[in-house]
N, C-alpha and C positions, 0 to 999 in steps of 0.2 A: 866483346861488345864495345861500341863507341857511345859516347855520351855528349850531351850539350846542355845548355842552360837557357831558360826562358824567363824574362823579367817577371818577378812576382811569385813564381812558383817556389823557389827556395830549395829545390832538390835537383839532383842530376837526373836528366831525362834520357832514357836509352833511345838511340837512333832507330831501333826497331820497336814499335809499339804493338803489343799484343791486343787484338780485338777480342771482345768477350760476347759477341752477339749470340753465341751458342751457350752461354753460361746462364742457366736458370736453375731453380731448386730441383727440378726433376732430372737434371743432367749432372748434378754435383758429383756423383760417384765417378764419373769419367772426366769431367772438366776440372775438378779441383786438383787431381794428380797432375794433369797437364799444366795447369797454372803453377804448381809447385816446381815442376821441372824447368819451365820457362824462366821462373824467378831464379832458380839455381844457375841458369845459364847467363844471368846478368841482366835480364829484362827488368827494368824498374817501373815501366809505364804501361798502363792498361786503359783501353778505350771502352767506355760504357755509354749507355743512353737510356733515358727515361722510357722510350718506346720499345726497347728490345725486350723480347720474351713476354710481350703483352703487359709490360710494366713490372716484371719480376726480376729483371736483370740486375738492377742496383742492389736489391736485397741479397741476391745470391753472391755477387762480387763482394759486398760488404761482409757477408758471413765468412767468405774465404780469407779476406784481409784480417778481420778481427780475430778469427780463430787461430791464425798463424802468428799474431802479434807483430805484424810487419807494417803497421800504418805509417810509421815514421820513415820507412824505407822505400815506399812505393809512391808513384805519382798516379793519381786517379783522374782521368779525363771524364767529366760528366757532360752529357749533351741533353738539351731540352728545347722547348718551344718548337717542336715539330708540328707541321701542319696536320690537321685532322681531316676527316672526310667532309666536314661541314665548312671549315674555314681555315684561313692562315692564322697561326697562333703566335706570331712574333709581336707580342704586346707586353708592356710592363707587367700587367696582371698575370698573363700566362707564364712569363719568365719567372716571376716570383713564386707562383704556385708550383712550378716544376722544380725549382731549386729547393724549396721547403720540403716538398714531397721526397725528393731525392735524398736529402740529408737524413730524413727520418728512415728511409729504406736502407741506406748505407749504414746507419747508426754511426755517422761521422759528425764531427763538429764543423768541418770545412771541406769543400771540394777543391782540389789543387788547381785544376784548370777547367773552367766552364766554357763550353762551346755551344752557341746557338745552332741547333741542328739544321735549320733552314733560314732563309731570309724572306722578307716580303718587301720587294723594292718599291712598293706603293706607299709605304709608311716612312715618315722622316726618321733619320738616325738619332736625333737628339734625345728623345725620351728613352730610347733603348740604351744609349750610352749612359745616361743619367741613372737608369734603373740598375744597370750592372755595377756602376760605381757605388751605389748605395749598398748593394749586397757585399761588395768588396770591403767597404768601410765597416760594415757590420760584422765582418769576419766569416761570412758564409762561403765565400769563394776567394781564392788568392789571386787569380788572373783570369782573363776571359778572351774569347775570340768568336769567330763565326765559321760554320761549315756551309759550303755551297753559297757563299757570299762572293760576289765579283770583287776584283781588286779595286774597282771604282767605288763600290759601296764601303769597303774597308777603309779606303782613303778618305771618304766623306765622314765616316765615323771618327777617324783619328784627327781629322781637321776640326771637327766639332769639339773633340776632347781637348785639343790644344787651345782652341779659342776660349774654352771655359775652365781651363786648368784642371782637367779631369784625367784619369788614367785611360789610355787608349787600348784598342784591341792589340794584343801581343801575339795572336796566333790566327791562322786561317787554315781551313781544311778542305781544299778542293780535290777533285780528281786529277791524277797525273800519271801518265804512262807514255811509253814510246809510241803507241798507236794514236793516230789522229781520228777523232770521232767523226763518222759520216753524219750521224744525227744523235740527238740527245737520247740516252736510254730511258729517261723520264723527264718530265717538265722541270725546268729550272735547275737542271744538273749543271753545276759549274765546273769546268775543266780548265787547266792551264796548259794542256798538251797541244802539240801540233803547231804548224807555222802561223796560223791565224791568232794564236794566243801568245806570240812572242812578246808583245807589249806587257802582258800580265806578268810573265816571268821576269822581264826587265824591271818592272815596278817592285816586285818582291826582292830582287837583287839589290835594289837601291834603298830599301826601307827595312827597318828593324822589326819585321813581322815573321815569326817562325811558321813553317809550312808543315802541317800534319797531313800528308798526302795519302790518298786511298786508291786502291785498285790498280797497283802496278802491273797486274796481269791483264788489264783492260777487260774485266768481266770474265776472263777465262780464255781470251784470244791467244795469250802467250802460255797457256797451260800445257801445250803439247798435243791437244786434241784437234786443233784446227790446222789445215794446210791447204795450199792452193790446189794441189793435185786431187784432194778429196772434196773439192768444191765446198770448202768451209769446214768439213769434218764434224759438224754438229748435227743434231737431230732437230729439224725445224719444228717438230711437235713439242719439244721441251722448251719451257718458258725462257730459261736463262740462255740456252743455246740460240734460241731465236733472237734474243737481244744482241748477242755477239754477231750473229749473221747480219742483222739489220744495221748495227751500229759500227762495226769494225771491218767486216770482210770486203775489202776492195783491193785493187792491184797494188797500190802504194803500201798499204799496211802489210800485205803478204810479202812484199819486198823487204820491209823492215824486219818482219819475222825471220825471213831467210837469212838476212845479214846477222841478226842476233844469234841464230843457230850457228852460222859460220864462225863468228868471233868467239862464241861460247866454246866451240870445240878447241880453239887455240888456247883458251884460258882455263879449260877444264871445268866449264860451267854448263849446265843445261839451260834451255830456253827460259824457264821461269826465273832462274837465278840471274840470267843476263838482263831480263826485263827489270828486275829489282836493282841490279848494279847500275843500269842506266839512270834510274831515278835518283839513287843516293849519290851518284857521281856528279850531279849538277852543282854549279857554283851558287847554291842556295842553302838556306838553313833548314834542311829537310829532316823530318822524322817520319819514317814510312810506316803506315798502318798496315799490318798483316793480320791474318786470322789463321794461324797454324792450328791444325786439328790433331797433330801428333808431335811429340818432342823432336823426332827426326826431321820433320818439316821445318821446325824453327831453326834447327842446326843448319839445314841447307840454306835458309835465308841469311844466317850469320856469315856463311861463306861468301855470299854475294855482297854483304856489307863490307867485307874486307877487300873487295876488288874495286880498285879505283880506275875508271876509264879516263883516257886522255881526251882533251878537247877535240882532237882529230878523230878519235874513235866515236865520240858522241855525234859529231857532225856526219860521219859516214853512216851511222845507224839511222840518223834522221833524214837521210837521203839528201843532205845539204852538200855532200862532197862524194866524189867517186874514189877518193884516196884516203887511206888512214895510216 
């Protein structure tokens, strides 16, 4: 395993972050042993959310951590302020409610890294930054950032923090994969992938903001189930397959997939491993969010983590060059 550090967190953060969207009280018999094995393999960092499992995810993850006595050894990412069906909930009142509820569910004194699950670009950043700083000063969270926040909004938040001598966002969690999105899989999905988002990647390369990227497989496009010859390879009646067909299945992305398959054969990696190797080989401070369902799957991801692609190989995969 490889590790990094994020200001304020105070613990080593594994470059592979295990997602816990499937961890709920009713799944504990199968998910707790999985988390045990992932922890044994060196994973220190676990992604949770107030909205996962209908609000039961935090309590289940807290039970696992507390029952194992490993609170000082793991980094828990908490996420809140997700939109509801009625409104966008990125307000100081909603942030406060979700942090306090999360702490009660976890049975923790503090959340290591708190991420706003969504953004509302229509509201000013100032009150949000001030609210998060208040919770940090009160010891409820150690550090904070945003998921599906554009780099421009993160920059605005950090400019406000600098002007008012406050703690800035230290983390951002956008989508990032080798595939270029044809269209958003859902409204306000923020990605830093593809040629049109080169400026976003450059901004993150120049600023001290860690990236907790999600969906290196592009929703399953790099899972091995899709191919040009099979006209996509997915079942258009299946919701997630339809998302992939609509959002990723075009000629350029199939060429990227075929190049990933070719380079993977040379390096002894399958396509999902190559897709992850592409992400973690970027000249960025990246921690890749994955959601392994079996210990063997986590081990396969670790192999990708140990594969460092050259700039020439990355450019070839991106279709920016015909040579590698």
